[in-house]
TIFI-353175 format. One record per residue: residue number from 1; x negated, y, z negated of N, C-alpha, C, O in turn. Coordinates in steps of 0.05 Angstrom, whole numbers. Atoms other than C-alpha are relative to their C-alpha. Example, Ala and Ser with C-alpha at 12.3 -4.5 7.8 and 13.67 -1.06 7.14 Angstrom:
REM TIFI-353175
PT    n     nxx     nyy     nzz    caxx    cayy    cazz     cxx     cyy     czz     oxx     oyy     ozz
PT    1     -18     -24       0    -246     -90    -156     -18      24       0     -39      24     -13
PT    2      16     -24       1    -273     -21    -143      15      22     -14       5      44     -18
END
This chain:
REM TIFI-353175
PT    n     nxx     nyy     nzz    caxx    cayy    cazz     cxx     cyy     czz     oxx     oyy     ozz
PT    1      18      17     -24    -518    -400     454     -33       6     -10     -41      19     -29
PT    2      29      -5      22    -596    -403     444     -11      29      -1     -27      36     -19
PT    3       9     -32       0    -603    -322     469      12       6     -36      -1      13     -55
PT    4     -23     -17      24    -545    -304     410     -26     -15     -25     -31      -7     -48
PT    5      10      14      30    -589    -351     365     -25      13      -5     -28      30     -22
PT    6      29     -36     -10    -660    -310     385      25      22      -7      37      14     -26
PT    7      -4     -40       6    -625    -234     378      35      -3      -9      53      -2       9
PT    8     -17      -4      13    -569    -235     335      22      13      10      45       4      14
PT    9      -8     -23      -7    -549    -178     356       9       6      25      17      28      34
PT   10     -12       8     -27    -529    -204     420      38      -2      -3      56      12       5
PT   11     -25       1      13    -466    -234     386      17       7      18      10      28      29
PT   12     -21     -17     -18    -403    -221     434     -15       2      30     -10      -9      52
PT   13       6     -15     -34    -446    -183     491      -8     -21      12       2     -21      35
PT   14       8      20     -16    -478    -247     516      29     -15       7      34     -15      31
PT   15     -25       4     -13    -406    -276     520      18       0      15      34     -15      25
PT   16     -16     -20     -21    -379    -225     554      -9      -5      19       7     -14      36
PT   17       9      10     -35    -424    -238     615      -3     -16       0     -21     -17      17
PT   18     -10      22       0    -412    -305     605      12     -12      12      13     -27      31
PT   19     -38       7     -24    -346    -308     617       8       8      24      23      -5      39
PT   20      -3     -19     -25    -350    -250     671      -7     -31      17      10     -48      23
PT   21       8      22     -14    -397    -304     709      11     -17      -2      12     -24      22
PT   22     -11      22     -14    -362    -363     704      42       7       6      62      -5       1
PT   23     -31      -9      -2    -294    -329     722      16       4     -21      38       9     -10
PT   24     -16     -10      19    -260    -314     664      11      23       6      -2      38      20
PT   25     -18     -29     -11    -206    -255     672     -12      21     -22     -16      17     -46
PT   26       8     -24       7    -230    -192     654      15       2     -43       6       5     -65
PT   27     -13      -8      31    -189    -184     587     -10     -24     -14     -24     -16     -33
PT   28      23      30       8    -222    -257     566     -22      14      -7     -27      17     -30
PT   29      29     -13       6    -286    -223     568       3      19     -16     -15      20     -33
PT   30       6     -17      10    -268    -167     541      16      -5     -34      10      10     -52
PT   31       6       3      29    -239    -197     475     -28     -17     -14     -34     -19     -37
PT   32      24      23      13    -302    -246     465     -14      30      -6      -9      35     -29
PT   33       6     -19      10    -337    -176     461       9       7     -27      -5      10     -46
PT   34     -13     -18      28    -293    -148     407      -1      -7     -16      -5       4     -37
PT   35     -10      23      22    -279    -210     376     -30      13     -32     -28       3     -54
PT   36      15      -6      21    -341    -175     327       7      27      -5      -1      37     -26
PT   37     -12     -24      16    -310    -112     319      19       9     -12      42       7      -6
PT   38      34     -28       6    -340     -59     275     -10     -27     -15       0     -42     -32
PT   39      18      17      13    -393    -101     260      -8       7     -38     -14      -8     -56
PT   40       7     -11      26    -402     -48     199      17      26       4      30      32      24
PT   41     -12     -19       5    -378      15     169      -8      22      23     -31      26      27
PT   42       2     -20     -13    -366      71     222       3     -19      32       8      -8      54
PT   43       3      15     -29    -371       8     281      21      14      13      32      34       3
PT   44     -25      -7     -18    -320      18     341      12     -17       0       0     -37       4
PT   45     -19      22       6    -261     -24     330      10     -12      36       5       1      56
PT   46      -9       5     -21    -232     -62     386      29      13      22      51      20      12
PT   47     -14     -22     -27    -193     -27     452      29     -17       9      52      -6       9
PT   48     -23      23     -10    -148     -95     477      20     -14     -15      16     -27     -35
PT   49     -12      21      31     -97    -126     441      -6     -37       4       6     -54      -8
PT   50      17      27      -2    -133    -193     460     -18      -3     -22     -21     -20     -40
PT   51      28      -4      19    -192    -166     427      11       4     -30      -5      -1     -48
PT   52      -2     -20      37    -157    -135     354      14     -29       4      -5     -41      -6
PT   53      -2      27      -1    -124    -211     366     -18     -17     -24     -16     -25     -47
PT   54      27      25      12    -192    -253     359     -16      17     -24     -26       7     -44
PT   55      14     -20      31    -222    -194     310      11     -13     -18      -2     -30     -32
PT   56       1      -1      30    -172    -197     257       9     -40      -7      13     -48     -30
PT   57      -4      18       7    -158    -271     266     -38     -24       2     -40     -49      -1
PT   58      22      11      16    -236    -286     257      -4       8     -29     -13      -8     -46
PT   59       3      -6      21    -235    -249     204      18     -16     -25       8     -32     -41
PT   60     -17      16      10    -181    -275     170      -6     -33       0      -7     -43     -23
PT   61      14      27       7    -203    -347     179     -25       0     -18     -27     -22     -27
PT   62      18      -2       3    -266    -330     151      10      -2     -35      14     -22     -49
PT   63     -19      -7      34    -234    -298      76      24     -26      -6      21     -40     -26
PT   64     -18      21       6    -173    -350      79     -17     -22      -7     -10     -31     -29
PT   65      15      26       3    -226    -412      81     -15      13      -9     -13      31       8
PT   66      17     -10      10    -280    -378      42       7       0     -22     -13      -5     -35
PT   67     -16     -12      13    -231    -361     -11      10     -33     -11      14     -41     -33
PT   68     -18      28       3    -201    -431      -5     -11     -20     -15       0     -36     -30
PT   69      13      27       9    -248    -476     -22     -19      20     -24     -39      12     -36
PT   70       6      -5      30    -263    -429     -80     -38      18       5     -59      15      -8
PT   71      30     -12      -3    -327    -386     -56       2      27      12      -9      37      32
PT   72       5     -32       0    -307    -315     -67     -20      19      -4     -18      19     -29
PT   73      16     -24      13    -363    -255     -79       5       3     -20      27       7     -29
PT   74      -4       2      24    -386    -258    -141     -21      21     -11     -44      16      -4
PT   75      15     -21     -13    -415    -192    -156      -8      13      10       8      24      24
PT   76       5      -8     -24    -458    -160    -119      -4     -22      17     -13     -14      38
PT   77      10      16     -29    -470    -228     -74      19       1       9      40       4      -4
PT   78     -23       3     -15    -430    -231     -14     -13      -7      18     -19       8      36
PT   79      15      23     -22    -466    -284      25       2       6      30     -13      13      49
PT   80     -11      -5     -25    -418    -283      73      10      22      13      24      21      33
PT   81     -10     -23      -9    -404    -218      84      39      -1       2      50       9      22
PT   82     -31      -3       6    -323    -224      67       4      23     -12      29      26     -11
PT   83     -11     -26       4    -321    -150      37      -2      18      32      13      37      33
PT   84       7     -11     -26    -345    -125     114      23     -13      11      37      -2      28
PT   85     -26      16     -22    -291    -181     137      23      16     -15      35      27       4
PT   86     -22      -9      12    -236    -149      90       3      24      11      26      29      20
PT   87       2     -25      -3    -260     -78     107      11      -2      32      33       7      37
PT   88      -6       9     -28    -256    -100     182      32      -6       9      35      -4      33
PT   89     -23      19       0    -182    -130     180      15      30     -12      35      38      -1
PT   90     -16     -24       8    -161     -64     141      -3      24      23      16      38      30
PT   91       6     -23     -28    -194     -14     201      22      -9      19      44       1      25
PT   92     -26      10     -27    -158     -52     253      26       6      -8      42      21       4
PT   93     -30      -9       5     -97     -48     218      15      24       2      37      32      10
PT   94     -17     -39       6     -94      29     197     -14      10      32       5      20      45
PT   95       8     -10      -9    -136      49     251       5      -5      33      -4       8      52
PT   96     -18       2     -25     -95      15     309      30      -5      -4      40     -25       4
PT   97     -20      17      10     -31      14     281      15     -23       5      34     -23      20
PT   98     -13      25      14     -10     -46     264       9     -10     -16      -4     -21     -34
PT   99     -15       2      28      49     -57     220      -4     -27      -9      17     -39     -14
PT  100      -3      25      12      23    -122     195       1      -7     -21     -20       0     -31
PT  101       1      16      32      37    -156     125     -24     -22       1     -25     -42      15
PT  102      15       9       7     -25    -175      94      12     -29      -9       6     -50       5
PT  103     -16      31       7      17    -235      58      -3     -24      19     -15     -45      16
PT  104      -4      19     -19      39    -264     123     -26       2      22     -24     -13      41
PT  105      28       2      -9     -36    -248     154       2     -30      -5      10     -49       8
PT  106      22      17       4     -70    -290     108      18     -27      -6       2     -45      -9
PT  107      -5      15      -7     -22    -339     108       5     -21      13       4     -44       6
PT  108       6       6     -39     -19    -358     174     -26     -14       4     -28     -38      10
PT  109      37       4       1    -100    -361     173       1     -30     -16      -5     -52      -7
PT  110       8      22      18     -94    -407     107      10     -21      16      -5     -38      25
PT  111      -3      33     -11     -48    -461     140     -13      -9      38      -7     -25      56
PT  112      25      17     -25    -100    -469     199     -17     -19     -10     -31     -33       5
PT  113      25       5      10    -143    -494     160       3     -34     -13      -1     -30     -37
PT  114      -5      20       3    -130    -577     147      -4     -12     -36       7     -31     -46
PT  115       8       4      24    -155    -580      78     -13      26     -25     -36      31     -28
PT  116      13     -22      20    -162    -521      20      16      -2     -29      39       1     -38
PT  117      -8       0      26    -172    -532     -46      16      23     -25      26      17     -47
PT  118     -15     -18      13    -143    -476     -75      11      22      10       6      46      10
PT  119      -3      -8     -24    -104    -466     -28      37      19     -12      52      31       4
PT  120     -25      -5      10     -39    -446     -73     -18      29     -14      -1      43     -25
PT  121      15     -23      10     -90    -385    -100     -12      17      21     -22      39      15
PT  122      16      -8     -20    -119    -369     -31      18      21       6       2      39      11
PT  123      -8     -13     -15     -62    -322      -7      -8      28     -28     -27      43     -24
PT  124       3     -15      18     -58    -278     -74     -34      11       0     -43      32       8
PT  125      24     -14      -7    -127    -269     -76     -16       8      16     -38      18      10
PT  126      23     -14     -19    -155    -250     -11      20      30       5      14      52      12
PT  127     -17     -26     -12    -100    -203       0      -2      29     -28       0      54     -25
PT  128      11     -13      20    -117    -172     -68     -27      11       0     -33      31     -13
PT  129      31      -3      -1    -193    -170     -52       8      17      24      -6      37      26
PT  130      12     -15     -27    -182    -141      15      21      31      -6      20      48      11
PT  131     -10     -18       8    -130     -85     -28     -24      23     -17     -32      47     -16
PT  132      37     -29      12    -196     -64     -76     -18      10      13     -31      30       6
PT  133      19     -18     -24    -238     -53     -12       3      24      10     -13      41      17
PT  134     -12     -29      -9    -186      -1       7       0      23     -22      -3      47     -19
PT  135      16     -28      24    -197      31     -67     -16      13      10     -17      38      11
PT  136      20     -19      -3    -253      43     -43     -14       6      22     -37      10      28
PT  137      12     -18     -39    -253      66      31      21      19     -12      26      32       8
PT  138     -20     -22       4    -196     118      -5     -20      15     -16     -20      40     -14
PT  139      10     -17      14    -247     137     -53     -26      11      18     -25      35      18
PT  140      12      -5     -14    -302     146      -9       2      20      23     -17      30      36
PT  141      -7     -18     -20    -260     187      37       5      23     -19      11      43      -6
PT  142      -4     -29      23    -253     244     -32      37     -11      -4      53       8      -6
PT  143     -33      -3       9    -175     217     -45      -8      -8     -32     -26     -24     -37
PT  144       0      13      35    -168     207    -128       6     -30       2      16     -44      21
PT  145      -6      34      -8    -167     135    -148      22       4      -9      35     -11       6
PT  146     -29       0      -2     -96     151    -172      22      -2      14      42     -15      14
PT  147     -13      -8     -29     -73     177    -116       9     -23       4      33     -26      -3
PT  148      -3      28      -2     -79      97     -96      10     -16     -17      24     -36     -10
PT  149      -2      11      29     -71      75    -159      43       5       1      56     -14      -9
PT  150     -19      -8       3       1     102    -154      25     -12      22      49     -17      17
PT  151     -19      28     -15      27      58     -89     -11     -15      -3       3     -36      -1
PT  152      -7      34       0      -9       3    -100      16     -11     -26      22     -34     -25
PT  153     -18       9      24      29      -6    -169      28     -11      14      39     -29       1
PT  154     -29       8      -9      98     -16    -121     -21     -29      17      -6     -41      33
PT  155      12      30       2      45     -84    -106      16      -2      38      34     -16      46
PT  156     -15       0     -35      58     -62     -17     -28     -24       8     -48     -30      -5
PT  157      24      18     -12      16    -112      27      -6       8      33     -24      -1      47
PT  158       4     -12     -29      18     -79      93     -20      27      10     -20      47      24
PT  159      23     -32     -12     -34     -28     105      -4      22      16     -22      38      12
PT  160      -6     -20     -23     -22      14     156      24      10     -17      18      33     -26
PT  161     -14     -10      24      40      27     107       8      16     -29      23      33     -39
PT  162      17     -18      31       4      40      39     -20      17      13     -32      27      -6
PT  163      12     -14      -6     -43      84      88      18      34       0      10      57      -4
PT  164     -18     -25     -11      13     135     105      19       9     -25      31      30     -28
PT  165     -11      -2      32      43     128      33     -24      17     -18     -18      36     -31
PT  166      25      -5      17     -32     141      -1       2      34      12       5      53      -2
PT  167       5     -31     -13     -37     206      53      27      14     -12      20      32     -28
PT  168     -30     -11      11      43     228      32     -13       9     -33     -11      33     -36
PT  169      -1       8      17      20     217     -40     -24      28     -19     -24      39     -41
PT  170      26     -12      10     -52     255     -38      11      35       7       0      54      -3
PT  171     -12     -20      -5      -7     312      -8      16      19     -22      14      42     -31
PT  172     -19      -1      29      43     313     -60     -13      19     -15      -8      44     -14
PT  173      11       3      27      -3     312    -123     -20      24       7     -38      29      -9
PT  174       7     -30       9     -25     381     -98      26      19       1      17      42       2
PT  175     -11      -7       0      38     408     -98      12      15     -32      10      -2     -50
PT  176       7     -15      23      52     460    -160      29     -26     -15      31     -31     -39
PT  177     -25      21      14     116     408    -177     -25     -20      -8     -30     -14     -32
PT  178      10      24      11      68     350    -190      -5      -8     -14      -1     -32     -19
PT  179       4      22      25      43     347    -250      20       1     -15      21     -15     -33
PT  180     -21      -1      14     103     367    -277      26     -34       8      38     -48      -9
PT  181     -12      17     -10     142     314    -246      -1     -25      -7      17     -40     -13
PT  182       5      16       4      97     269    -256      -5     -14     -28      -9     -38     -32
PT  183       4       2      25      88     272    -324      36      -7     -10      40     -27     -24
PT  184     -28      16      12     174     266    -339       5     -23      20      29     -30      19
PT  185      -8      29     -11     169     197    -287     -16     -10     -25      -7     -32     -32
PT  186      23       9      22     116     182    -344      17      -1     -14      18     -24     -22
PT  187     -12       8      22     169     192    -395      23      -7       8      38     -12     -11
PT  188     -25      16      -3     229     167    -357      -9     -33       0       5     -52      -8
PT  189      -2      35       8     191      99    -351       1     -15     -26      18     -32     -32
PT  190       4       8      30     169      86    -422      37      11      -7      50     -10      -3
PT  191     -23       2       5     239     107    -438      24     -21      -3      40     -31     -20
PT  192     -20      28     -16     273      57    -389     -11     -26     -16       4     -43     -26
PT  193      11      27      26     223       4    -433       5       1     -15      12     -22     -24
PT  194     -18      -4      34     248      21    -494      26      -4      -2      36      -6     -25
PT  195     -37       9      -6     323       7    -470       1     -36      -4      -6     -55      10
PT  196     -19      20       5     351     -46    -499      15     -10      15      35       2      22
PT  197     -20      16     -14     379    -101    -458     -12      21      28     -29      39      24
PT  198     -10       1     -18     394     -87    -374       8      26       9      31      27      16
PT  199     -10     -24      -6     396      -9    -356      26      -4      21      30     -24      36
PT  200     -30      13     -19     464      -8    -317     -17      25      23     -37      39      19
PT  201      -1       1     -32     470      11    -235      18      28     -11       6      49      -7
PT  202     -13      -8      -9     525      51    -249       5      29     -24       6      30     -49
PT  203      -4     -28      22     537     128    -276      25       7      -3      40      12      16
PT  204     -35     -13      -4     604     151    -303      -2      32     -10       3      38     -34
PT  205      -3     -41       0     601     236    -302      11       5     -20       3      25     -32
PT  206     -30     -13      17     667     234    -351     -18      -5     -31      -6       3     -51
PT  207      13      -5      16     606     220    -402     -21      17      -5     -38      20     -23
PT  208      18     -26       7     574     277    -389      -1      21     -19      21      33     -17
PT  209      -6     -20      17     563     331    -446      -6      25       3       0      42     -13
PT  210       9     -24      -2     533     383    -418      -8       4      37      -8     -12      55
PT  211       5      -5     -34     514     426    -350     -21     -20      10     -17     -35      29
PT  212      22       8      -8     441     400    -351       8     -29       9     -11     -36      22
PT  213      -3      27       0     469     327    -343      19       4      22      23     -19      31
PT  214     -20      -7     -24     524     355    -284     -19       9      26     -12       3      49
PT  215       6     -10     -14     467     391    -248     -17     -19       9     -20     -25      32
PT  216      29      19     -12     407     340    -251      21     -25      20      16     -32      43
PT  217     -19      33     -15     464     273    -231       7      19      32      -3       9      53
PT  218       3      -4     -26     489     328    -169     -34       6      14     -37       8      39
PT  219      30       0     -12     411     335    -154     -15     -23      13     -29     -21      33
PT  220      16      14      -2     385     271    -154      27     -13      23      14     -29      35
PT  221     -17      19     -16     451     237    -106      -5      30      29      -7      22      52
PT  222       3     -13     -26     442     303     -55     -25      -9       9     -27     -18      32
PT  223      28      21     -10     361     273     -59      -7     -16      19     -26     -14      35
PT  224      -5      20       2     382     215     -45       6     -13      26       0     -34      38
PT  225     -22       4     -29     428     226      17     -20      19      20     -18      20      44
PT  226      23     -12     -27     368     270      48     -21     -17      12     -24     -21      36
PT  227      10      13      -5     316     226      34      -3     -30      17     -23     -44      23
PT  228       2      35     -19     338     159      73      -3      11      22     -27       8      29
PT  229      11      -5     -24     338     190     140     -28       0      -4     -37     -22       4
PT  230      26       4      11     263     205     114     -12     -23       3     -28     -31      20
PT  231      22      33       4     239     139      96       9     -17      21      -2     -39      23
PT  232     -17      17     -22     284     112     155     -16      10      23      -5       5      44
PT  233      22      -7     -15     225     141     195     -26      11       3     -39      27      16
PT  234      29      -7      26     168     134     145     -14      12       2     -38      11       9
PT  235      19     -28       3     163     203     130      -4      -1     -33      10       5     -52
PT  236      -5       5      32     139     186      67      -5      28      -8       9      35     -27
PT  237      10     -25      11     104     261      58      30      20       1      33      32     -21
PT  238     -18     -16      -4     168     302      78      19     -14     -27      29      -1     -47
PT  239     -25      20      31     214     245      25     -19      15     -32     -12      15     -56
PT  240      18      -1      36     160     269     -34       6      32      -1      14      44     -20
PT  241       5     -25       2     155     337      -7      36      17     -15      35      37     -30
PT  242     -21      -1      -3     231     347     -13      16      -7     -36      32       6     -49
PT  243       2       3      34     232     313     -89     -11      19      -7       4      38     -12
PT  244      16     -26      13     190     361    -111      13      24      -3       5      44     -14
PT  245     -15     -24      17     249     406    -117      17      -1     -19      29      17     -31
PT  246     -20       8      34     287     367    -171     -26       8     -31     -29      -6     -51
PT  247      17       0      23     231     398    -218      13      18     -19      11      18     -43
PT  248      -7     -11      29     270     447    -246      18     -11     -11      19     -10     -36
PT  249     -29       9       9     339     410    -251     -10     -25     -25       3     -28     -46
PT  250      13       8      23     293     359    -290      -2       3     -24       5      -9     -45
PT  251       5      -4      27     261     399    -329      18      15     -15       9      23     -37
PT  252     -16     -14      17     326     438    -354       5     -36     -13      -4     -39     -35
PT  253     -12      26       4     353     360    -363     -16      -6     -29      -5     -16     -48
PT  254      12      26      16     299     334    -408      -4      34     -33     -10      31     -57
PT  255       2     -28      15     297     415    -445      24      -6     -14      23      -4     -38
PT  256     -32     -10      15     375     412    -463      12     -20      -7      35     -19     -16
PT  257     -19      24       1     388     338    -466      -7     -27     -14     -24     -41      -1
PT  258      19      20      22     370     282    -522      12     -39      13      30     -55       8
PT  259       5      29     -11     361     215    -484      20     -17     -12      43     -20      -7
PT  260      -4      18      16     369     169    -530      19       7     -33      11       3     -56
PT  261     -18      -2      13     434     192    -564       4     -20     -16      -7     -42     -10
PT  262      -6      14       8     464     161    -617      33     -19       3      50     -31     -10
PT  263     -32       7     -20     525     140    -577      -8     -24      27     -13     -18      50
PT  264      12      19     -17     506      76    -542      16      -2      23       8     -19      38
PT  265     -12       1     -29     554      84    -481     -17      31      10     -29      33      31
PT  266       6     -33      -5     532     165    -482     -37     -10      19     -44      -9      43
PT  267      35       8      -2     446     139    -485       1     -20      20     -21     -23      31
PT  268      14      19     -24     455      81    -430      22      11      27      30       1      47
PT  269      -8      -9     -43     489     124    -373     -15      22       0     -16      35      21
PT  270      20     -17      -6     440     171    -389     -30      -1      12     -41      13      30
PT  271      17      21     -19     384     126    -377      14      -8      31       1      -3      52
PT  272      -6       5     -21     421     105    -324       1      17      19       6       8      42
PT  273       6     -25     -14     411     177    -296     -26      -2       7     -32       2      30
PT  274      20       2      -6     345     166    -305     -16     -13      16     -38      -6      23
PT  275       4      25      -5     342     101    -275      -5       6      40     -20      -1      58
PT  276     -19      -4     -32     376     127    -208     -25      16       6     -39      11      26
PT  277      20     -17     -17     321     192    -214     -30     -21       5     -44     -19      25
PT  278      31      16       3     257     141    -226       5     -14      26     -17     -15      35
PT  279      -8      17     -19     287      97    -161      -8      11      29     -11       1      51
PT  280      -8      -8     -20     285     155    -126     -28       3      22     -31      -2      46
PT  281      29       2       6     205     167    -138      -3     -29      28      -5     -32      53
PT  282      18      33      -7     186      90    -127       5      -8      28      -9     -24      40
PT  283       0      15     -31     216      82     -52     -26      16      17     -33      15      41
PT  284      30      -6     -23     151     119     -38     -28       1     -21     -49       5      -9
PT  285      18       2      19     104     114    -103       1       4     -21      16      23     -24
PT  286      -4       1      23      99     108    -174     -17      29      -6     -41      29     -11
PT  287      13     -17      12      84     176    -191      -7       0     -31     -29       8     -38
PT  288      18      -2      29      72     170    -266     -18      -9      -9     -26     -11     -32
PT  289      32       7       8      12     143    -256     -16      20       9     -40      14       6
PT  290      13     -15     -12     -12     206    -221     -14      18     -36      -2      18     -57
PT  291      22     -10      20     -73     245    -270      11      18      -9      31      15       4
PT  292       4     -25       1     -61     313    -296     -29      11      14     -48      -5      19
PT  293      24      -4     -13    -115     350    -264      -6      31      -5     -26      42       5
END
């Protein structure tokens, strides 16, 4: 409207009153004013479901459209305020408890455009850009960079789920066992990377040669049984706290067991055990990324 053209801070506010004046339902008027929320960092978020929907749609339309025609932000230049748009999407999804997948959202938004020269790249680019904003968000909130990277290493794309994992890893990083288990996971990751061929999913206890092997394997099995119901209710913090109890058996294993044994069957079996150990932690994050403090 001419009013908004002259006074751009009336955007949404003018529409709200016009809608009410024209006899639109209150929910429609509310969604019109909430479409532009949040206007910036710390600004209030939409409260209504319709308001959240149009606020997300507005920002996702801009992000997918501008990335899709090859106009992403460059360096410090962001003429179309895409950084603010991406942060707005993240805030709405996280702070309003909307467990939605960014890949699905951006794909849907991109499909609404009749022609996008960069259509084949736009989803990955927008999701990566949004997650980069997430990294800055956590840094501003005082989280260690490696805490967020431990979660991002899993390539997640649901912001609410990412937020829950990051907070769980941040809590885990303060535990006494965290540094040792992070180092152990890094060691396991390196050993598995050097393994020739695929590591088996099958563990043969008949090939164990020491008590340390039996102890660790029993601890892994018990931990998996214990954390499975926790993960089912998205209790990532509880799961990591429980996995912290593996430290002693992991330390004893590496102190007393030569993983890369000369016997191929024994070596591969030990790698299978370590793969199972690593998979337990990867259900929440890649803690091998955590740095010693």
